[in-house]
mmCIF file of the N, C-alpha and C atoms, coordinates in Angstrom:
data_MODEL
# 
_entry.id   MODEL 
# 
loop_
_atom_site.group_PDB 
_atom_site.id 
_atom_site.type_symbol 
_atom_site.label_atom_id 
_atom_site.label_alt_id 
_atom_site.label_comp_id 
_atom_site.label_asym_id 
_atom_site.label_entity_id 
_atom_site.label_seq_id 
_atom_site.pdbx_PDB_ins_code 
_atom_site.Cartn_x 
_atom_site.Cartn_y 
_atom_site.Cartn_z 
_atom_site.occupancy 
_atom_site.B_iso_or_equiv 
_atom_site.pdbx_formal_charge 
_atom_site.auth_seq_id 
_atom_site.auth_comp_id 
_atom_site.auth_asym_id 
_atom_site.auth_atom_id 
_atom_site.pdbx_PDB_model_num 
ATOM 1   N N  . MET A 1 1  ? 13.700  -21.791 11.847  1.00 0.00 ? 1  MET A N  1 
ATOM 2   C CA . MET A 1 1  ? 12.901  -21.348 10.784  1.00 0.00 ? 1  MET A CA 1 
ATOM 3   C C  . MET A 1 1  ? 13.034  -19.819 10.679  1.00 0.00 ? 1  MET A C  1 
ATOM 4   N N  . LYS A 1 2  ? 13.227  -19.314 9.492   1.00 0.00 ? 2  LYS A N  1 
ATOM 5   C CA . LYS A 1 2  ? 13.282  -17.838 9.250   1.00 0.00 ? 2  LYS A CA 1 
ATOM 6   C C  . LYS A 1 2  ? 11.967  -17.193 9.463   1.00 0.00 ? 2  LYS A C  1 
ATOM 7   N N  . ASN A 1 3  ? 11.982  -15.996 9.975   1.00 0.00 ? 3  ASN A N  1 
ATOM 8   C CA . ASN A 1 3  ? 10.750  -15.219 10.213  1.00 0.00 ? 3  ASN A CA 1 
ATOM 9   C C  . ASN A 1 3  ? 10.273  -14.754 8.789   1.00 0.00 ? 3  ASN A C  1 
ATOM 10  N N  . LYS A 1 4  ? 8.999   -15.103 8.482   1.00 0.00 ? 4  LYS A N  1 
ATOM 11  C CA . LYS A 1 4  ? 8.436   -14.668 7.144   1.00 0.00 ? 4  LYS A CA 1 
ATOM 12  C C  . LYS A 1 4  ? 8.006   -13.222 7.248   1.00 0.00 ? 4  LYS A C  1 
ATOM 13  N N  . LYS A 1 5  ? 8.180   -12.503 6.158   1.00 0.00 ? 5  LYS A N  1 
ATOM 14  C CA . LYS A 1 5  ? 7.799   -11.109 6.201   1.00 0.00 ? 5  LYS A CA 1 
ATOM 15  C C  . LYS A 1 5  ? 6.679   -10.764 5.181   1.00 0.00 ? 5  LYS A C  1 
ATOM 16  N N  . ILE A 1 6  ? 5.823   -9.867  5.556   1.00 0.00 ? 6  ILE A N  1 
ATOM 17  C CA . ILE A 1 6  ? 4.828   -9.414  4.678   1.00 0.00 ? 6  ILE A CA 1 
ATOM 18  C C  . ILE A 1 6  ? 4.977   -7.895  4.545   1.00 0.00 ? 6  ILE A C  1 
ATOM 19  N N  . PHE A 1 7  ? 5.107   -7.425  3.363   1.00 0.00 ? 7  PHE A N  1 
ATOM 20  C CA . PHE A 1 7  ? 5.261   -5.957  3.071   1.00 0.00 ? 7  PHE A CA 1 
ATOM 21  C C  . PHE A 1 7  ? 3.991   -5.509  2.311   1.00 0.00 ? 7  PHE A C  1 
ATOM 22  N N  . ILE A 1 8  ? 3.294   -4.586  2.901   1.00 0.00 ? 8  ILE A N  1 
ATOM 23  C CA . ILE A 1 8  ? 1.995   -4.114  2.269   1.00 0.00 ? 8  ILE A CA 1 
ATOM 24  C C  . ILE A 1 8  ? 2.066   -2.647  1.907   1.00 0.00 ? 8  ILE A C  1 
ATOM 25  N N  . PHE A 1 9  ? 1.807   -2.345  0.720   1.00 0.00 ? 9  PHE A N  1 
ATOM 26  C CA . PHE A 1 9  ? 1.759   -1.047  0.183   1.00 0.00 ? 9  PHE A CA 1 
ATOM 27  C C  . PHE A 1 9  ? 0.332   -0.373  0.438   1.00 0.00 ? 9  PHE A C  1 
ATOM 28  N N  . LEU A 1 10 ? 0.273   0.688   1.117   1.00 0.00 ? 10 LEU A N  1 
ATOM 29  C CA . LEU A 1 10 ? -1.055  1.398   1.358   1.00 0.00 ? 10 LEU A CA 1 
ATOM 30  C C  . LEU A 1 10 ? -1.033  2.734   0.564   1.00 0.00 ? 10 LEU A C  1 
ATOM 31  N N  . PRO A 1 11 ? -1.573  2.747   -0.607  1.00 0.00 ? 11 PRO A N  1 
ATOM 32  C CA . PRO A 1 11 ? -1.518  3.934   -1.397  1.00 0.00 ? 11 PRO A CA 1 
ATOM 33  C C  . PRO A 1 11 ? -2.741  4.938   -0.999  1.00 0.00 ? 11 PRO A C  1 
ATOM 34  N N  . ASP A 1 12 ? -3.635  4.357   -0.437  1.00 0.00 ? 12 ASP A N  1 
ATOM 35  C CA . ASP A 1 12 ? -4.932  5.157   -0.109  1.00 0.00 ? 12 ASP A CA 1 
ATOM 36  C C  . ASP A 1 12 ? -5.731  4.614   1.035   1.00 0.00 ? 12 ASP A C  1 
ATOM 37  N N  . GLY A 1 13 ? -6.892  5.146   1.329   1.00 0.00 ? 13 GLY A N  1 
ATOM 38  C CA . GLY A 1 13 ? -7.715  4.729   2.454   1.00 0.00 ? 13 GLY A CA 1 
ATOM 39  C C  . GLY A 1 13 ? -8.293  3.397   2.210   1.00 0.00 ? 13 GLY A C  1 
ATOM 40  N N  . ILE A 1 14 ? -8.445  2.935   0.994   1.00 0.00 ? 14 ILE A N  1 
ATOM 41  C CA . ILE A 1 14 ? -9.020  1.615   0.887   1.00 0.00 ? 14 ILE A CA 1 
ATOM 42  C C  . ILE A 1 14 ? -8.069  0.568   1.445   1.00 0.00 ? 14 ILE A C  1 
ATOM 43  N N  . GLY A 1 15 ? -6.790  0.690   1.240   1.00 0.00 ? 15 GLY A N  1 
ATOM 44  C CA . GLY A 1 15 ? -5.806  -0.235  1.768   1.00 0.00 ? 15 GLY A CA 1 
ATOM 45  C C  . GLY A 1 15 ? -5.879  -0.174  3.308   1.00 0.00 ? 15 GLY A C  1 
ATOM 46  N N  . LEU A 1 16 ? -6.002  1.008   3.874   1.00 0.00 ? 16 LEU A N  1 
ATOM 47  C CA . LEU A 1 16 ? -6.107  1.142   5.331   1.00 0.00 ? 16 LEU A CA 1 
ATOM 48  C C  . LEU A 1 16 ? -7.318  0.363   5.807   1.00 0.00 ? 16 LEU A C  1 
ATOM 49  N N  . LYS A 1 17 ? -8.455  0.530   5.218   1.00 0.00 ? 17 LYS A N  1 
ATOM 50  C CA . LYS A 1 17 ? -9.680  -0.159  5.591   1.00 0.00 ? 17 LYS A CA 1 
ATOM 51  C C  . LYS A 1 17 ? -9.527  -1.641  5.456   1.00 0.00 ? 17 LYS A C  1 
ATOM 52  N N  . ASN A 1 18 ? -8.889  -2.152  4.406   1.00 0.00 ? 18 ASN A N  1 
ATOM 53  C CA . ASN A 1 18 ? -8.782  -3.628  4.190   1.00 0.00 ? 18 ASN A CA 1 
ATOM 54  C C  . ASN A 1 18 ? -7.659  -4.338  5.025   1.00 0.00 ? 18 ASN A C  1 
ATOM 55  N N  . PHE A 1 19 ? -6.678  -3.621  5.370   1.00 0.00 ? 19 PHE A N  1 
ATOM 56  C CA . PHE A 1 19 ? -5.510  -4.305  6.036   1.00 0.00 ? 19 PHE A CA 1 
ATOM 57  C C  . PHE A 1 19 ? -5.237  -3.773  7.357   1.00 0.00 ? 19 PHE A C  1 
ATOM 58  N N  . ALA A 1 20 ? -5.112  -2.428  7.509   1.00 0.00 ? 20 ALA A N  1 
ATOM 59  C CA . ALA A 1 20 ? -4.571  -1.820  8.780   1.00 0.00 ? 20 ALA A CA 1 
ATOM 60  C C  . ALA A 1 20 ? -5.717  -1.792  9.876   1.00 0.00 ? 20 ALA A C  1 
ATOM 61  N N  . TYR A 1 21 ? -6.960  -1.582  9.413   1.00 0.00 ? 21 TYR A N  1 
ATOM 62  C CA . TYR A 1 21 ? -8.069  -1.403  10.374  1.00 0.00 ? 21 TYR A CA 1 
ATOM 63  C C  . TYR A 1 21 ? -8.853  -2.696  10.519  1.00 0.00 ? 21 TYR A C  1 
ATOM 64  N N  . THR A 1 22 ? -8.396  -3.819  10.134  1.00 0.00 ? 22 THR A N  1 
ATOM 65  C CA . THR A 1 22 ? -8.981  -5.107  10.338  1.00 0.00 ? 22 THR A CA 1 
ATOM 66  C C  . THR A 1 22 ? -8.096  -5.937  11.252  1.00 0.00 ? 22 THR A C  1 
ATOM 67  N N  . ASN A 1 23 ? -8.395  -7.236  11.416  1.00 0.00 ? 23 ASN A N  1 
ATOM 68  C CA . ASN A 1 23 ? -7.626  -8.072  12.218  1.00 0.00 ? 23 ASN A CA 1 
ATOM 69  C C  . ASN A 1 23 ? -6.604  -8.732  11.485  1.00 0.00 ? 23 ASN A C  1 
ATOM 70  N N  . PHE A 1 24 ? -6.286  -8.280  10.183  1.00 0.00 ? 24 PHE A N  1 
ATOM 71  C CA . PHE A 1 24 ? -5.262  -8.811  9.365   1.00 0.00 ? 24 PHE A CA 1 
ATOM 72  C C  . PHE A 1 24 ? -3.920  -8.801  10.036  1.00 0.00 ? 24 PHE A C  1 
ATOM 73  N N  . HIS A 1 25 ? -3.595  -7.658  10.550  1.00 0.00 ? 25 HIS A N  1 
ATOM 74  C CA . HIS A 1 25 ? -2.261  -7.422  11.259  1.00 0.00 ? 25 HIS A CA 1 
ATOM 75  C C  . HIS A 1 25 ? -2.158  -8.305  12.431  1.00 0.00 ? 25 HIS A C  1 
ATOM 76  N N  . LYS A 1 26 ? -3.183  -8.390  13.274  1.00 0.00 ? 26 LYS A N  1 
ATOM 77  C CA . LYS A 1 26 ? -3.159  -9.220  14.498  1.00 0.00 ? 26 LYS A CA 1 
ATOM 78  C C  . LYS A 1 26 ? -2.992  -10.680 14.127  1.00 0.00 ? 26 LYS A C  1 
ATOM 79  N N  . THR A 1 27 ? -3.722  -11.147 13.183  1.00 0.00 ? 27 THR A N  1 
ATOM 80  C CA . THR A 1 27 ? -3.698  -12.555 12.726  1.00 0.00 ? 27 THR A CA 1 
ATOM 81  C C  . THR A 1 27 ? -2.362  -12.865 12.195  1.00 0.00 ? 27 THR A C  1 
ATOM 82  N N  . GLY A 1 28 ? -1.802  -11.994 11.371  1.00 0.00 ? 28 GLY A N  1 
ATOM 83  C CA . GLY A 1 28 ? -0.444  -12.252 10.798  1.00 0.00 ? 28 GLY A CA 1 
ATOM 84  C C  . GLY A 1 28 ? 0.567   -12.325 11.945  1.00 0.00 ? 28 GLY A C  1 
ATOM 85  N N  . LEU A 1 29 ? 0.567   -11.490 12.920  1.00 0.00 ? 29 LEU A N  1 
ATOM 86  C CA . LEU A 1 29 ? 1.505   -11.598 14.029  1.00 0.00 ? 29 LEU A CA 1 
ATOM 87  C C  . LEU A 1 29 ? 1.351   -12.830 14.775  1.00 0.00 ? 29 LEU A C  1 
ATOM 88  N N  . GLU A 1 30 ? 0.146   -13.269 15.033  1.00 0.00 ? 30 GLU A N  1 
ATOM 89  C CA . GLU A 1 30 ? -0.125  -14.475 15.724  1.00 0.00 ? 30 GLU A CA 1 
ATOM 90  C C  . GLU A 1 30 ? 0.436   -15.743 14.970  1.00 0.00 ? 30 GLU A C  1 
ATOM 91  N N  . LYS A 1 31 ? 0.474   -15.630 13.621  1.00 0.00 ? 31 LYS A N  1 
ATOM 92  C CA . LYS A 1 31 ? 1.039   -16.750 12.788  1.00 0.00 ? 31 LYS A CA 1 
ATOM 93  C C  . LYS A 1 31 ? 2.511   -16.642 12.594  1.00 0.00 ? 31 LYS A C  1 
ATOM 94  N N  . GLY A 1 32 ? 3.165   -15.568 13.143  1.00 0.00 ? 32 GLY A N  1 
ATOM 95  C CA . GLY A 1 32 ? 4.581   -15.512 13.053  1.00 0.00 ? 32 GLY A CA 1 
ATOM 96  C C  . GLY A 1 32 ? 5.128   -14.716 12.005  1.00 0.00 ? 32 GLY A C  1 
ATOM 97  N N  . PHE A 1 33 ? 4.337   -13.876 11.390  1.00 0.00 ? 33 PHE A N  1 
ATOM 98  C CA . PHE A 1 33 ? 4.774   -13.114 10.298  1.00 0.00 ? 33 PHE A CA 1 
ATOM 99  C C  . PHE A 1 33 ? 5.280   -11.688 10.767  1.00 0.00 ? 33 PHE A C  1 
ATOM 100 N N  . ASP A 1 34 ? 6.231   -11.125 10.132  1.00 0.00 ? 34 ASP A N  1 
ATOM 101 C CA . ASP A 1 34 ? 6.700   -9.784  10.402  1.00 0.00 ? 34 ASP A CA 1 
ATOM 102 C C  . ASP A 1 34 ? 5.990   -8.866  9.398   1.00 0.00 ? 34 ASP A C  1 
ATOM 103 N N  . ILE A 1 35 ? 5.085   -8.018  9.805   1.00 0.00 ? 35 ILE A N  1 
ATOM 104 C CA . ILE A 1 35 ? 4.343   -7.260  8.826   1.00 0.00 ? 35 ILE A CA 1 
ATOM 105 C C  . ILE A 1 35 ? 4.770   -5.807  8.939   1.00 0.00 ? 35 ILE A C  1 
ATOM 106 N N  . ILE A 1 36 ? 5.090   -5.266  7.761   1.00 0.00 ? 36 ILE A N  1 
ATOM 107 C CA . ILE A 1 36 ? 5.460   -3.859  7.680   1.00 0.00 ? 36 ILE A CA 1 
ATOM 108 C C  . ILE A 1 36 ? 4.555   -3.174  6.560   1.00 0.00 ? 36 ILE A C  1 
ATOM 109 N N  . PHE A 1 37 ? 4.085   -2.069  6.859   1.00 0.00 ? 37 PHE A N  1 
ATOM 110 C CA . PHE A 1 37 ? 3.195   -1.292  5.985   1.00 0.00 ? 37 PHE A CA 1 
ATOM 111 C C  . PHE A 1 37 ? 4.006   -0.075  5.417   1.00 0.00 ? 37 PHE A C  1 
ATOM 112 N N  . TRP A 1 38 ? 3.956   0.037   4.016   1.00 0.00 ? 38 TRP A N  1 
ATOM 113 C CA . TRP A 1 38 ? 4.556   1.109   3.337   1.00 0.00 ? 38 TRP A CA 1 
ATOM 114 C C  . TRP A 1 38 ? 3.391   2.079   3.131   1.00 0.00 ? 38 TRP A C  1 
ATOM 115 N N  . ASN A 1 39 ? 3.399   3.137   3.941   1.00 0.00 ? 39 ASN A N  1 
ATOM 116 C CA . ASN A 1 39 ? 2.266   3.998   4.133   1.00 0.00 ? 39 ASN A CA 1 
ATOM 117 C C  . ASN A 1 39 ? 2.340   5.254   3.339   1.00 0.00 ? 39 ASN A C  1 
ATOM 118 N N  . ASN A 1 40 ? 1.401   5.457   2.343   1.00 0.00 ? 40 ASN A N  1 
ATOM 119 C CA . ASN A 1 40 ? 1.336   6.694   1.523   1.00 0.00 ? 40 ASN A CA 1 
ATOM 120 C C  . ASN A 1 40 ? 0.067   7.529   1.878   1.00 0.00 ? 40 ASN A C  1 
ATOM 121 N N  . THR A 1 41 ? -0.489  7.290   3.056   1.00 0.00 ? 41 THR A N  1 
ATOM 122 C CA . THR A 1 41 ? -1.629  8.010   3.486   1.00 0.00 ? 41 THR A CA 1 
ATOM 123 C C  . THR A 1 41 ? -1.279  9.045   4.555   1.00 0.00 ? 41 THR A C  1 
ATOM 124 N N  . LEU A 1 42 ? -2.146  9.847   4.968   1.00 0.00 ? 42 LEU A N  1 
ATOM 125 C CA . LEU A 1 42 ? -1.895  10.880  5.987   1.00 0.00 ? 42 LEU A CA 1 
ATOM 126 C C  . LEU A 1 42 ? -2.025  10.277  7.426   1.00 0.00 ? 42 LEU A C  1 
ATOM 127 N N  . PHE A 1 43 ? -2.490  9.079   7.552   1.00 0.00 ? 43 PHE A N  1 
ATOM 128 C CA . PHE A 1 43 ? -2.737  8.531   8.872   1.00 0.00 ? 43 PHE A CA 1 
ATOM 129 C C  . PHE A 1 43 ? -1.455  7.793   9.428   1.00 0.00 ? 43 PHE A C  1 
ATOM 130 N N  . GLU A 1 44 ? -1.203  8.022   10.693  1.00 0.00 ? 44 GLU A N  1 
ATOM 131 C CA . GLU A 1 44 ? -0.141  7.378   11.423  1.00 0.00 ? 44 GLU A CA 1 
ATOM 132 C C  . GLU A 1 44 ? -0.571  6.017   11.841  1.00 0.00 ? 44 GLU A C  1 
ATOM 133 N N  . LEU A 1 45 ? 0.208   4.956   11.430  1.00 0.00 ? 45 LEU A N  1 
ATOM 134 C CA . LEU A 1 45 ? -0.071  3.624   11.823  1.00 0.00 ? 45 LEU A CA 1 
ATOM 135 C C  . LEU A 1 45 ? 0.682   3.281   13.075  1.00 0.00 ? 45 LEU A C  1 
ATOM 136 N N  . THR A 1 46 ? 1.767   4.038   13.416  1.00 0.00 ? 46 THR A N  1 
ATOM 137 C CA . THR A 1 46 ? 2.461   3.723   14.675  1.00 0.00 ? 46 THR A CA 1 
ATOM 138 C C  . THR A 1 46 ? 1.639   3.914   15.897  1.00 0.00 ? 46 THR A C  1 
ATOM 139 N N  . ASN A 1 47 ? 0.625   4.787   15.872  1.00 0.00 ? 47 ASN A N  1 
ATOM 140 C CA . ASN A 1 47 ? -0.252  4.948   17.004  1.00 0.00 ? 47 ASN A CA 1 
ATOM 141 C C  . ASN A 1 47 ? -1.039  3.683   17.233  1.00 0.00 ? 47 ASN A C  1 
ATOM 142 N N  . LEU A 1 48 ? -1.257  2.875   16.227  1.00 0.00 ? 48 LEU A N  1 
ATOM 143 C CA . LEU A 1 48 ? -2.006  1.569   16.396  1.00 0.00 ? 48 LEU A CA 1 
ATOM 144 C C  . LEU A 1 48 ? -1.053  0.471   16.733  1.00 0.00 ? 48 LEU A C  1 
ATOM 145 N N  . GLY A 1 49 ? 0.237   0.710   16.807  1.00 0.00 ? 49 GLY A N  1 
ATOM 146 C CA . GLY A 1 49 ? 1.211   -0.341  17.179  1.00 0.00 ? 49 GLY A CA 1 
ATOM 147 C C  . GLY A 1 49 ? 1.609   -1.137  15.924  1.00 0.00 ? 49 GLY A C  1 
ATOM 148 N N  . ILE A 1 50 ? 1.451   -0.481  14.725  1.00 0.00 ? 50 ILE A N  1 
ATOM 149 C CA . ILE A 1 50 ? 1.823   -1.125  13.541  1.00 0.00 ? 50 ILE A CA 1 
ATOM 150 C C  . ILE A 1 50 ? 3.091   -0.561  12.942  1.00 0.00 ? 50 ILE A C  1 
ATOM 151 N N  . LYS A 1 51 ? 3.968   -1.410  12.557  1.00 0.00 ? 51 LYS A N  1 
ATOM 152 C CA . LYS A 1 51 ? 5.302   -0.953  11.837  1.00 0.00 ? 51 LYS A CA 1 
ATOM 153 C C  . LYS A 1 51 ? 5.000   -0.380  10.501  1.00 0.00 ? 51 LYS A C  1 
ATOM 154 N N  . GLU A 1 52 ? 5.537   0.830   10.303  1.00 0.00 ? 52 GLU A N  1 
ATOM 155 C CA . GLU A 1 52 ? 5.317   1.354   8.925   1.00 0.00 ? 52 GLU A CA 1 
ATOM 156 C C  . GLU A 1 52 ? 6.530   2.172   8.455   1.00 0.00 ? 52 GLU A C  1 
ATOM 157 N N  . ILE A 1 53 ? 6.575   2.206   7.163   1.00 0.00 ? 53 ILE A N  1 
ATOM 158 C CA . ILE A 1 53 ? 7.601   2.976   6.518   1.00 0.00 ? 53 ILE A CA 1 
ATOM 159 C C  . ILE A 1 53 ? 6.788   4.117   5.842   1.00 0.00 ? 53 ILE A C  1 
ATOM 160 N N  . LYS A 1 54 ? 6.920   5.342   6.270   1.00 0.00 ? 54 LYS A N  1 
ATOM 161 C CA . LYS A 1 54 ? 6.205   6.535   5.854   1.00 0.00 ? 54 LYS A CA 1 
ATOM 162 C C  . LYS A 1 54 ? 6.773   7.003   4.467   1.00 0.00 ? 54 LYS A C  1 
ATOM 163 N N  . ILE A 1 55 ? 5.959   7.220   3.526   1.00 0.00 ? 55 ILE A N  1 
ATOM 164 C CA . ILE A 1 55 ? 6.391   7.808   2.194   1.00 0.00 ? 55 ILE A CA 1 
ATOM 165 C C  . ILE A 1 55 ? 6.226   9.310   2.411   1.00 0.00 ? 55 ILE A C  1 
ATOM 166 N N  . GLU A 1 56 ? 7.313   10.001  2.387   1.00 0.00 ? 56 GLU A N  1 
ATOM 167 C CA . GLU A 1 56 ? 7.302   11.416  2.617   1.00 0.00 ? 56 GLU A CA 1 
ATOM 168 C C  . GLU A 1 56 ? 6.938   12.280  1.444   1.00 0.00 ? 56 GLU A C  1 
ATOM 169 N N  . SER A 1 57 ? 7.611   12.067  0.357   1.00 0.00 ? 57 SER A N  1 
ATOM 170 C CA . SER A 1 57 ? 7.386   12.881  -0.870  1.00 0.00 ? 57 SER A CA 1 
ATOM 171 C C  . SER A 1 57 ? 7.280   11.969  -2.098  1.00 0.00 ? 57 SER A C  1 
ATOM 172 N N  . ALA A 1 58 ? 6.144   11.372  -2.299  1.00 0.00 ? 58 ALA A N  1 
ATOM 173 C CA . ALA A 1 58 ? 5.942   10.520  -3.466  1.00 0.00 ? 58 ALA A CA 1 
ATOM 174 C C  . ALA A 1 58 ? 5.678   11.459  -4.677  1.00 0.00 ? 58 ALA A C  1 
ATOM 175 N N  . LYS A 1 59 ? 6.322   11.019  -5.739  1.00 0.00 ? 59 LYS A N  1 
ATOM 176 C CA . LYS A 1 59 ? 6.256   11.795  -6.971  1.00 0.00 ? 59 LYS A CA 1 
ATOM 177 C C  . LYS A 1 59 ? 6.170   10.806  -8.169  1.00 0.00 ? 59 LYS A C  1 
ATOM 178 N N  . ALA A 1 60 ? 5.166   11.061  -8.999  1.00 0.00 ? 60 ALA A N  1 
ATOM 179 C CA . ALA A 1 60 ? 5.061   10.218  -10.162 1.00 0.00 ? 60 ALA A CA 1 
ATOM 180 C C  . ALA A 1 60 ? 6.119   10.534  -11.195 1.00 0.00 ? 60 ALA A C  1 
ATOM 181 N N  . HIS A 1 61 ? 6.493   9.585   -12.028 1.00 0.00 ? 61 HIS A N  1 
ATOM 182 C CA . HIS A 1 61 ? 7.443   9.844   -13.046 1.00 0.00 ? 61 HIS A CA 1 
ATOM 183 C C  . HIS A 1 61 ? 6.867   10.806  -14.095 1.00 0.00 ? 61 HIS A C  1 
ATOM 184 N N  . PRO A 1 62 ? 7.552   11.620  -14.715 1.00 0.00 ? 62 PRO A N  1 
ATOM 185 C CA . PRO A 1 62 ? 7.089   12.639  -15.602 1.00 0.00 ? 62 PRO A CA 1 
ATOM 186 C C  . PRO A 1 62 ? 6.250   12.123  -16.823 1.00 0.00 ? 62 PRO A C  1 
ATOM 187 N N  . THR A 1 63 ? 6.553   10.838  -17.258 1.00 0.00 ? 63 THR A N  1 
ATOM 188 C CA . THR A 1 63 ? 5.857   10.225  -18.327 1.00 0.00 ? 63 THR A CA 1 
ATOM 189 C C  . THR A 1 63 ? 4.547   9.481   -17.953 1.00 0.00 ? 63 THR A C  1 
ATOM 190 N N  . THR A 1 64 ? 4.328   9.389   -16.678 1.00 0.00 ? 64 THR A N  1 
ATOM 191 C CA . THR A 1 64 ? 3.198   8.625   -16.205 1.00 0.00 ? 64 THR A CA 1 
ATOM 192 C C  . THR A 1 64 ? 1.914   9.150   -16.788 1.00 0.00 ? 64 THR A C  1 
ATOM 193 N N  . ASP A 1 65 ? 1.638   10.375  -16.756 1.00 0.00 ? 65 ASP A N  1 
ATOM 194 C CA . ASP A 1 65 ? 0.397   10.958  -17.300 1.00 0.00 ? 65 ASP A CA 1 
ATOM 195 C C  . ASP A 1 65 ? 0.308   10.674  -18.831 1.00 0.00 ? 65 ASP A C  1 
ATOM 196 N N  . LEU A 1 66 ? 1.401   10.763  -19.537 1.00 0.00 ? 66 LEU A N  1 
ATOM 197 C CA . LEU A 1 66 ? 1.380   10.499  -20.970 1.00 0.00 ? 66 LEU A CA 1 
ATOM 198 C C  . LEU A 1 66 ? 0.939   9.046   -21.161 1.00 0.00 ? 66 LEU A C  1 
ATOM 199 N N  . PHE A 1 67 ? 1.471   8.104   -20.456 1.00 0.00 ? 67 PHE A N  1 
ATOM 200 C CA . PHE A 1 67 ? 1.062   6.698   -20.636 1.00 0.00 ? 67 PHE A CA 1 
ATOM 201 C C  . PHE A 1 67 ? -0.338  6.484   -20.280 1.00 0.00 ? 67 PHE A C  1 
ATOM 202 N N  . LYS A 1 68 ? -0.884  7.141   -19.271 1.00 0.00 ? 68 LYS A N  1 
ATOM 203 C CA . LYS A 1 68 ? -2.322  6.986   -18.876 1.00 0.00 ? 68 LYS A CA 1 
ATOM 204 C C  . LYS A 1 68 ? -3.159  7.451   -20.086 1.00 0.00 ? 68 LYS A C  1 
ATOM 205 N N  . ILE A 1 69 ? -2.855  8.618   -20.663 1.00 0.00 ? 69 ILE A N  1 
ATOM 206 C CA . ILE A 1 69 ? -3.607  9.124   -21.822 1.00 0.00 ? 69 ILE A CA 1 
ATOM 207 C C  . ILE A 1 69 ? -3.569  8.232   -22.967 1.00 0.00 ? 69 ILE A C  1 
ATOM 208 N N  . VAL A 1 70 ? -2.414  7.713   -23.249 1.00 0.00 ? 70 VAL A N  1 
ATOM 209 C CA . VAL A 1 70 ? -2.283  6.811   -24.417 1.00 0.00 ? 70 VAL A CA 1 
ATOM 210 C C  . VAL A 1 70 ? -3.071  5.507   -24.140 1.00 0.00 ? 70 VAL A C  1 
ATOM 211 N N  . GLN A 1 71 ? -2.999  4.955   -22.956 1.00 0.00 ? 71 GLN A N  1 
ATOM 212 C CA . GLN A 1 71 ? -3.719  3.773   -22.632 1.00 0.00 ? 71 GLN A CA 1 
ATOM 213 C C  . GLN A 1 71 ? -5.259  3.984   -22.764 1.00 0.00 ? 71 GLN A C  1 
ATOM 214 N N  . ILE A 1 72 ? -5.738  5.116   -22.305 1.00 0.00 ? 72 ILE A N  1 
ATOM 215 C CA . ILE A 1 72 ? -7.130  5.397   -22.459 1.00 0.00 ? 72 ILE A CA 1 
ATOM 216 C C  . ILE A 1 72 ? -7.550  5.545   -23.901 1.00 0.00 ? 72 ILE A C  1 
ATOM 217 N N  . GLN A 1 73 ? -6.761  6.198   -24.706 1.00 0.00 ? 73 GLN A N  1 
ATOM 218 C CA . GLN A 1 73 ? -7.063  6.341   -26.135 1.00 0.00 ? 73 GLN A CA 1 
ATOM 219 C C  . GLN A 1 73 ? -7.106  5.064   -26.864 1.00 0.00 ? 73 GLN A C  1 
ATOM 220 N N  . ILE A 1 74 ? -6.165  4.137   -26.520 1.00 0.00 ? 74 ILE A N  1 
ATOM 221 C CA . ILE A 1 74 ? -6.140  2.823   -27.161 1.00 0.00 ? 74 ILE A CA 1 
ATOM 222 C C  . ILE A 1 74 ? -7.413  2.038   -26.735 1.00 0.00 ? 74 ILE A C  1 
ATOM 223 N N  . GLU A 1 75 ? -7.744  2.036   -25.524 1.00 0.00 ? 75 GLU A N  1 
ATOM 224 C CA . GLU A 1 75 ? -8.968  1.327   -25.008 1.00 0.00 ? 75 GLU A CA 1 
ATOM 225 C C  . GLU A 1 75 ? -10.238 1.887   -25.689 1.00 0.00 ? 75 GLU A C  1 
ATOM 226 N N  . LEU A 1 76 ? -10.247 3.216   -25.827 1.00 0.00 ? 76 LEU A N  1 
ATOM 227 C CA . LEU A 1 76 ? -11.455 3.844   -26.450 1.00 0.00 ? 76 LEU A CA 1 
ATOM 228 C C  . LEU A 1 76 ? -11.482 3.431   -27.905 1.00 0.00 ? 76 LEU A C  1 
ATOM 229 N N  . SER A 1 77 ? -10.431 3.316   -28.606 1.00 0.00 ? 77 SER A N  1 
ATOM 230 C CA . SER A 1 77 ? -10.371 3.022   -30.059 1.00 0.00 ? 77 SER A CA 1 
ATOM 231 C C  . SER A 1 77 ? -10.733 1.552   -30.306 1.00 0.00 ? 77 SER A C  1 
ATOM 232 N N  . GLN A 1 78 ? -10.559 0.722   -29.308 1.00 0.00 ? 78 GLN A N  1 
ATOM 233 C CA . GLN A 1 78 ? -10.858 -0.694  -29.442 1.00 0.00 ? 78 GLN A CA 1 
ATOM 234 C C  . GLN A 1 78 ? -12.333 -1.037  -29.219 1.00 0.00 ? 78 GLN A C  1 
ATOM 235 N N  . ASN A 1 79 ? -13.078 -0.156  -28.701 1.00 0.00 ? 79 ASN A N  1 
ATOM 236 C CA . ASN A 1 79 ? -14.482 -0.418  -28.354 1.00 0.00 ? 79 ASN A CA 1 
ATOM 237 C C  . ASN A 1 79 ? -15.388 0.097   -29.440 1.00 0.00 ? 79 ASN A C  1 
# 
């Protein structure tokens, strides 16, 4: 049987609290999953014995802010 993989994106501290600092990782390993965290926080997960891929220089696409503003304006006009 192939080893099942779980890939978790941690964009902020909420993800750390919900996944990295709970028994989620330990339970997943016990069930035979290979768990890797894509870490966009300042905290090092390797110190906890957790596999991570560190995001070094994350940058939003230039049009991201424009789309956010447009979405907010549409939502406001519908209410």
